C-alpha positions in Angstrom: -11.7 -35.6 -2.4 -8.4 -34.5 -4.4 -10.7 -32.7 -6.9 -11.9 -30.5 -3.9 -8.4 -29.8 -2.1 -6.7 -28.8 -5.8 -9.9 -26.3 -6.0 -9.1 -25.1 -3.0 -6.2 -24.6 -3.3 -6.6 -23.2 -6.4 -8.9 -20.6 -4.7 -6.8 -19.5 -2.1 -4.2 -18.5 -4.9 -6.8 -16.7 -6.8 -7.3 -14.9 -4.0 -4.0 -14.6 -3.0 -3.4 -13.2 -6.4 -6.2 -10.6 -6.3 -5.2 -9.1 -2.9 -1.8 -8.6 -4.6 -3.4 -6.4 -7.1 -5.4 -4.2 -5.4 -2.4 -3.7 -3.2 -0.6 -2.8 -6.6 -3.7 -0.9 -7.6 -3.5 1.2 -4.3 0.1 2.5 -4.8 -1.0 2.8 -8.2 -3.3 5.2 -7.3 -1.1 6.8 -4.3 1.4 7.6 -7.6 -1.6 9.0 -9.9 -2.4 11.5 -7.0 1.5 12.2 -6.4 1.7 13.1 -10.2 -1.0 15.3 -10.3 -0.1 17.4 -7.3 3.8 17.4 -9.3 1.6 19.0 -12.3 -0.3 21.4 -10.5 2.8 22.8 -8.6 4.7 22.7 -11.6 1.5 24.8 -13.9 2.1 26.9 -11.0 5.6 27.6 -11.3 5.0 27.9 -15.0 2.2 30.6 -14.8 4.6 32.4 -12.3 7.5 32.2 -14.9 5.0 33.4 -17.2 4.1 36.1 -15.4 8.0 37.5 -14.5 8.8 37.3 -18.2 5.2 39.5 -19.5 6.7 41.4 -17.0 9.8 41.9 -18.5 8.9 42.2 -21.7 6.9 45.4 -20.8 
């Protein structure tokens, strides 16, 4: 009986830990999406800057 209780507690703790890790993974995925958008915006800004520089040089 005691062993079953300790096994159940261990399983509950593991399940809780897994939920926390899944939440952290979701946060990381959202951060990645935000960073991808930021990189895309920066690439567009750099392209516009490069275009302006090339027109200025002509």
